[in-house]
ROFI-614219 format. One line per field, with one value per residue (C-alpha): residue number from 1; residue in one letter; chain; z, y, x. Coordinates in pm, 1 decimal, always signed. Layout:
N
n c(NUM | ...) $
res c(A | ...) $
chain c(A | ...) $
c3 c(Z | ...) $
c2 c(Y | ...) $
c1 c(X | ...) $
END
This chain:
243
n c(1 | 2 | 3 | 4 | 5 | 6 | 7 | 8 | 9 | 10 | 11 | 12 | 13 | 14 | 15 | 16 | 17 | 18 | 19 | 20 | 21 | 22 | 23 | 24 | 25 | 26 | 27 | 28 | 29 | 30 | 31 | 32 | 33 | 34 | 35 | 36 | 37 | 38 | 39 | 40 | 41 | 42 | 43 | 44 | 45 | 46 | 47 | 48 | 49 | 50 | 51 | 52 | 53 | 54 | 55 | 56 | 57 | 58 | 59 | 60 | 61 | 62 | 63 | 64 | 65 | 66 | 67 | 68 | 69 | 70 | 71 | 72 | 73 | 74 | 75 | 76 | 77 | 78 | 79 | 80 | 81 | 82 | 83 | 84 | 85 | 86 | 87 | 88 | 89 | 90 | 91 | 92 | 93 | 94 | 95 | 96 | 97 | 98 | 99 | 100 | 101 | 102 | 103 | 104 | 105 | 106 | 107 | 108 | 109 | 110 | 111 | 112 | 113 | 114 | 115 | 116 | 117 | 118 | 119 | 120 | 121 | 122 | 123 | 124 | 125 | 126 | 127 | 128 | 129 | 130 | 131 | 132 | 133 | 134 | 135 | 136 | 137 | 138 | 139 | 140 | 141 | 142 | 143 | 144 | 145 | 146 | 147 | 148 | 149 | 150 | 151 | 152 | 153 | 154 | 155 | 156 | 157 | 158 | 159 | 160 | 161 | 162 | 163 | 164 | 165 | 166 | 167 | 168 | 169 | 170 | 171 | 172 | 173 | 174 | 175 | 176 | 177 | 178 | 179 | 180 | 181 | 182 | 183 | 184 | 185 | 186 | 187 | 188 | 189 | 190 | 191 | 192 | 193 | 194 | 195 | 196 | 197 | 198 | 199 | 200 | 201 | 202 | 203 | 204 | 205 | 206 | 207 | 208 | 209 | 210 | 211 | 212 | 213 | 214 | 215 | 216 | 217 | 218 | 219 | 220 | 221 | 222 | 223 | 224 | 225 | 226 | 227 | 228 | 229 | 230 | 231 | 232 | 233 | 234 | 235 | 236 | 237 | 238 | 239 | 240 | 241 | 242 | 243) $
res c(M | S | I | K | N | D | V | E | N | I | K | N | Q | A | L | T | Q | L | T | K | L | R | D | E | T | K | V | R | L | H | L | L | S | L | D | A | R | K | R | W | D | E | L | E | A | A | L | L | N | L | E | Q | R | T | T | Q | E | G | E | K | G | S | D | V | L | N | E | S | I | D | K | L | R | Q | A | F | A | D | F | I | N | S | Q | L | S | S | G | L | L | S | N | V | R | A | L | A | T | T | Q | V | H | T | C | S | A | E | D | S | L | A | R | A | A | E | L | M | W | E | H | D | C | G | V | V | P | V | T | Q | D | S | R | V | V | G | L | V | T | D | R | D | I | C | M | A | T | Y | T | Q | G | R | P | P | A | E | I | R | V | G | D | V | M | S | K | G | V | H | A | C | S | P | D | D | S | V | A | S | A | L | S | Q | M | A | A | K | R | V | R | R | L | P | V | I | D | S | D | G | R | L | I | G | I | L | A | L | A | D | V | A | R | W | A | R | S | S | S | M | P | T | V | E | T | A | L | S | N | T | L | G | E | L | S | K | G | P | E | Q | P | R | S | M | A | A | E) $
chain c(A | A | A | A | A | A | A | A | A | A | A | A | A | A | A | A | A | A | A | A | A | A | A | A | A | A | A | A | A | A | A | A | A | A | A | A | A | A | A | A | A | A | A | A | A | A | A | A | A | A | A | A | A | A | A | A | A | A | A | A | A | A | A | A | A | A | A | A | A | A | A | A | A | A | A | A | A | A | A | A | A | A | A | A | A | A | A | A | A | A | A | A | A | A | A | A | A | A | A | A | A | A | A | A | A | A | A | A | A | A | A | A | A | A | A | A | A | A | A | A | A | A | A | A | A | A | A | A | A | A | A | A | A | A | A | A | A | A | A | A | A | A | A | A | A | A | A | A | A | A | A | A | A | A | A | A | A | A | A | A | A | A | A | A | A | A | A | A | A | A | A | A | A | A | A | A | A | A | A | A | A | A | A | A | A | A | A | A | A | A | A | A | A | A | A | A | A | A | A | A | A | A | A | A | A | A | A | A | A | A | A | A | A | A | A | A | A | A | A | A | A | A | A | A | A | A | A | A | A | A | A | A | A | A | A | A | A | A | A | A | A | A | A) $
c3 c(-1.6 | -95.4 | +149.9 | -25.8 | +34.7 | +399.7 | +445.4 | +268.5 | +487.5 | +805.7 | +694.2 | +608.7 | +938.0 | +1133.7 | +940.3 | +997.0 | +1372.0 | +1374.6 | +1186.3 | +1435.8 | +1724.5 | +1550.1 | +1506.3 | +1869.4 | +1991.0 | +1750.6 | +1913.8 | +2226.3 | +2050.0 | +2182.4 | +2536.5 | +2469.9 | +2515.7 | +2222.0 | +2252.3 | +2245.2 | +1937.1 | +1757.1 | +1840.8 | +1725.3 | +1390.1 | +1346.3 | +1424.7 | +1194.2 | +909.9 | +962.5 | +947.7 | +624.3 | +477.4 | +575.3 | +416.1 | +92.8 | +93.3 | +147.0 | -149.0 | -377.8 | -288.2 | -260.9 | -167.1 | -199.1 | +116.3 | +343.9 | +618.1 | +620.7 | +619.2 | +904.8 | +1109.2 | +1046.0 | +1143.6 | +1469.0 | +1555.3 | +1481.1 | +1680.1 | +1979.5 | +1923.2 | +1934.5 | +2254.4 | +2418.1 | +2315.9 | +2472.4 | +2794.0 | +2830.8 | +2749.8 | +2869.0 | +3140.3 | +3414.8 | +3530.3 | +3198.2 | +3143.6 | +3482.0 | +3468.7 | +3506.9 | +3784.4 | +4012.2 | +3995.7 | +3925.1 | +4195.2 | +4259.5 | +4491.4 | +4220.3 | +4288.2 | +3998.1 | +3899.9 | +3639.6 | +3339.0 | +3514.9 | +3814.4 | +3833.5 | +3805.7 | +4168.7 | +4257.5 | +4047.9 | +4216.3 | +4556.4 | +4478.2 | +4359.8 | +4681.0 | +4916.4 | +4754.3 | +4636.7 | +4267.3 | +3946.7 | +3741.4 | +3794.0 | +3561.1 | +3444.9 | +3450.8 | +3352.3 | +3477.7 | +3597.0 | +3243.8 | +3165.5 | +2934.5 | +2991.2 | +3205.3 | +3370.3 | +3496.3 | +3723.6 | +3414.3 | +3250.7 | +3547.4 | +3542.0 | +3168.0 | +3166.5 | +3447.4 | +3292.0 | +2934.2 | +3025.2 | +3304.5 | +3529.1 | +3861.9 | +3864.7 | +4027.6 | +3712.7 | +3460.8 | +3388.6 | +3383.6 | +3059.5 | +2883.5 | +2966.8 | +2996.6 | +2744.3 | +2568.1 | +2373.0 | +2660.4 | +2617.4 | +2855.4 | +2931.7 | +3061.5 | +3402.4 | +3214.0 | +2988.3 | +3052.1 | +3200.0 | +2874.1 | +2677.8 | +2907.6 | +2885.4 | +2510.4 | +2491.8 | +2720.7 | +2498.6 | +2175.1 | +2300.6 | +2511.7 | +2831.0 | +3187.2 | +3312.0 | +3177.8 | +3320.0 | +3376.0 | +3253.4 | +3251.3 | +2953.5 | +3002.8 | +2986.3 | +3358.1 | +3551.3 | +3797.4 | +3854.3 | +3707.1 | +3620.6 | +3642.5 | +3522.9 | +3883.1 | +3990.7 | +3755.6 | +3869.8 | +4237.9 | +4160.6 | +3947.6 | +4216.2 | +4492.7 | +4278.0 | +4117.8 | +3767.5 | +3503.8 | +3210.1 | +3362.0 | +3445.0 | +3082.7 | +2962.6 | +3198.3 | +3067.4 | +2709.1 | +2786.0 | +2960.5 | +2654.7 | +2436.7 | +2680.0 | +2676.3 | +2309.8 | +2412.7 | +2326.7 | +2027.9 | +1876.0 | +1993.4 | +2259.9 | +2359.8 | +2733.9 | +2851.1 | +2766.1 | +2999.7) $
c2 c(+1.1 | +345.2 | +629.9 | +831.3 | +556.3 | +533.3 | +904.7 | +886.2 | +601.2 | +776.8 | +1088.1 | +895.9 | +702.1 | +1030.6 | +1180.0 | +862.7 | +878.2 | +1242.5 | +1165.3 | +888.5 | +1131.1 | +1372.6 | +1102.7 | +989.9 | +1344.0 | +1418.4 | +1165.0 | +1376.8 | +1711.2 | +1762.2 | +1774.0 | +2085.2 | +2456.2 | +2692.1 | +2837.8 | +2487.3 | +2400.3 | +2705.1 | +2593.2 | +2241.8 | +2372.7 | +2554.8 | +2238.0 | +2025.7 | +2274.5 | +2270.3 | +1889.5 | +1885.8 | +2135.6 | +1909.3 | +1610.3 | +1803.4 | +1921.3 | +1567.7 | +1442.3 | +1730.9 | +1754.4 | +1383.4 | +1356.1 | +1727.1 | +1928.9 | +1622.8 | +1799.4 | +2095.2 | +1869.3 | +1655.8 | +1966.2 | +2088.3 | +1746.3 | +1748.0 | +2096.7 | +2007.2 | +1684.2 | +1890.1 | +2134.9 | +1847.9 | +1713.1 | +2057.5 | +2092.0 | +1758.4 | +1832.1 | +2177.0 | +2074.8 | +1714.6 | +1652.2 | +1831.8 | +1527.9 | +1402.1 | +1170.6 | +1004.7 | +637.0 | +510.9 | +279.4 | +580.4 | +674.1 | +354.4 | +190.7 | -155.3 | -288.7 | -373.3 | -588.5 | -801.2 | -1033.7 | -1305.9 | -1314.6 | -1578.1 | -1356.8 | -1171.6 | -798.1 | -807.9 | -930.8 | -652.7 | -392.0 | -533.0 | -485.0 | -127.3 | -47.9 | -205.1 | -50.3 | +281.3 | +241.4 | +276.0 | +6.3 | -355.6 | -534.5 | -875.0 | -1128.0 | -1483.7 | -1640.3 | -1291.7 | -1152.0 | -874.8 | -989.6 | -699.5 | -412.9 | -357.5 | -14.6 | +111.6 | +255.3 | -87.2 | -230.1 | +44.1 | +20.7 | -359.0 | -383.8 | -108.9 | -236.9 | -603.4 | -551.1 | -802.3 | -766.8 | -760.9 | -1105.0 | -1257.6 | -1103.9 | -1231.4 | -987.7 | -1151.7 | -1052.6 | -683.6 | -611.0 | -413.9 | -657.4 | -400.1 | -306.9 | -33.3 | -81.6 | +58.5 | -64.8 | +39.7 | +180.0 | +400.2 | +772.7 | +970.9 | +1165.2 | +847.1 | +727.7 | +1059.6 | +1055.9 | +712.7 | +816.3 | +1117.7 | +916.7 | +627.4 | +850.7 | +647.4 | +758.1 | +446.2 | +219.3 | -122.4 | -149.7 | -480.3 | -637.8 | -788.0 | -1116.5 | -941.1 | -983.5 | -714.8 | -529.6 | -212.2 | +48.6 | +413.0 | +651.3 | +1008.2 | +1097.8 | +953.8 | +1188.9 | +1482.6 | +1424.2 | +1386.7 | +1704.6 | +1903.9 | +1795.7 | +1849.7 | +2181.4 | +2092.2 | +2330.9 | +2102.9 | +1813.1 | +2032.9 | +2151.9 | +1791.2 | +1700.5 | +1988.6 | +1882.9 | +1519.6 | +1612.0 | +1819.4 | +1510.5 | +1294.9 | +1544.1 | +1457.6 | +1118.3 | +762.2 | +709.1 | +481.3 | +337.7 | +67.9 | -171.5 | -120.7 | -38.8 | +325.2 | +485.8) $
c1 c(-1.4 | +140.2 | +209.2 | -58.4 | -316.0 | -209.9 | -262.2 | -596.2 | -714.5 | -607.6 | -790.3 | -1105.2 | -1098.9 | -1067.7 | -1360.5 | -1565.6 | -1502.7 | -1604.2 | -1922.9 | -2005.2 | -1954.2 | -2192.8 | -2456.9 | -2435.6 | -2483.5 | -2765.3 | -3001.5 | -2991.8 | -3040.3 | -3393.8 | -3246.9 | -3045.5 | -3116.8 | -3177.2 | -2825.7 | -2682.5 | -2887.9 | -2747.4 | -2393.6 | -2484.1 | -2602.8 | -2271.2 | -2070.2 | -2282.3 | -2242.3 | -1866.2 | -1865.0 | -2067.4 | -1821.9 | -1531.7 | -1702.5 | -1747.7 | -1386.6 | -1261.5 | -1462.1 | -1357.1 | -988.3 | -905.2 | -540.7 | -477.1 | -440.3 | -444.5 | -246.8 | -483.6 | -789.3 | -651.8 | -583.5 | -935.6 | -1077.1 | -879.0 | -1003.4 | -1362.9 | -1334.4 | -1216.3 | -1502.2 | -1752.0 | -1591.2 | -1602.0 | -1966.5 | -2060.3 | -1869.9 | -2029.5 | -2384.7 | -2423.6 | -2170.4 | -2362.5 | -2550.2 | -2686.5 | -2389.9 | -2435.8 | -2520.8 | -2877.4 | -2761.6 | -2711.6 | -3083.7 | -3275.3 | -3487.5 | -3348.2 | -3619.4 | -3869.0 | -4175.1 | -4290.5 | -4570.5 | -4619.5 | -4841.3 | -5055.2 | -5123.6 | -5455.3 | -5495.2 | -5602.5 | -5250.9 | -5095.3 | -5319.9 | -5222.7 | -4851.4 | -4918.9 | -5107.6 | -4855.7 | -4551.1 | -4696.2 | -4616.3 | -4814.3 | -4648.3 | -4542.1 | -4299.4 | -4418.1 | -4135.6 | -4059.7 | -3734.0 | -3631.2 | -3666.6 | -3914.2 | -4192.3 | -4431.3 | -4551.7 | -4889.2 | -4993.8 | -5268.7 | -5436.2 | -5429.9 | -5619.6 | -5881.9 | -5936.1 | -5952.4 | -6207.2 | -6419.1 | -6415.9 | -6456.3 | -6705.5 | -6526.6 | -6347.5 | -5963.9 | -5951.9 | -6097.9 | -5858.7 | -5506.6 | -5216.8 | -5093.4 | -5417.2 | -5373.9 | -5001.6 | -4798.4 | -4563.8 | -4364.1 | -4135.9 | -3876.5 | -3581.7 | -3236.9 | -2903.6 | -2763.0 | -2461.1 | -2676.1 | -2654.2 | -2941.6 | -2946.9 | -2994.2 | -3272.4 | -3455.3 | -3415.2 | -3574.3 | -3859.8 | -3928.9 | -3905.1 | -4125.4 | -4354.3 | -4311.8 | -4245.0 | -4069.2 | -3796.3 | -3706.5 | -3332.2 | -3194.7 | -2848.3 | -2663.6 | -2852.2 | -3190.8 | -3261.0 | -3445.4 | -3225.8 | -3427.2 | -3658.7 | -3602.6 | -3892.1 | -3914.0 | -3995.1 | -3656.4 | -3476.5 | -3690.8 | -3609.9 | -3241.6 | -3233.2 | -3418.8 | -3178.3 | -2869.1 | -2972.0 | -2856.5 | -3006.1 | -2915.6 | -3104.6 | -3399.4 | -3409.0 | -3394.2 | -3680.6 | -3890.7 | -3833.8 | -3905.8 | -4234.5 | -4323.0 | -4282.2 | -4482.0 | -4770.9 | -4825.4 | -4953.5 | -4838.2 | -4611.2 | -4873.5 | -5209.5 | -5171.8 | -5449.2 | -5464.9 | -5115.1 | -5048.3 | -4798.8) $
END
């Protein structure tokens, strides 16, 4: 392989890494303030310009392009640190509730309601072999008993629960979790390990309490934006398990 090809490959790899960093940050864009969004637009425009220059110039000006890529990479890193590091990059494991009470699909809604009453919660994960197979909420119980005209003791959890469960990892960032809540229009995310086993649950209320006690403006802004997305209603119609 020629030296020119080596230089070209290094330049393309650097640009690819920079593009990946851009894409990872973009999924959290809705969490940012208006000033941050303006700065983001500037950085993204600079990246697009670099991509065009790389395509047009080929091997010409490699040193100049590499220097520009390095500077823009640092600008992206500074942006992330300034906008997301104040709490939003903390791990979910620091906030999630680990004492989670569960039920099975074969349990009755009366059992699920009993757990909610005893432990003051509005949702109960449904598990099988410690793995989450669904979620049942207090709203699910109310809607099922009303629409079916039967008492909770006569209705199976498995017939009512939401099976399309959105979850997160304990190593996910708070920003990532809030982004998923906003995108999927849910207020709670089961926290599962690499084997798919339930180890906790993260609720929007957990993040709110943490933000209030820690006085972190960036997290409060993210919460406000997430609540704004949640107010639009479910992402898509759900039978009886809307969050």
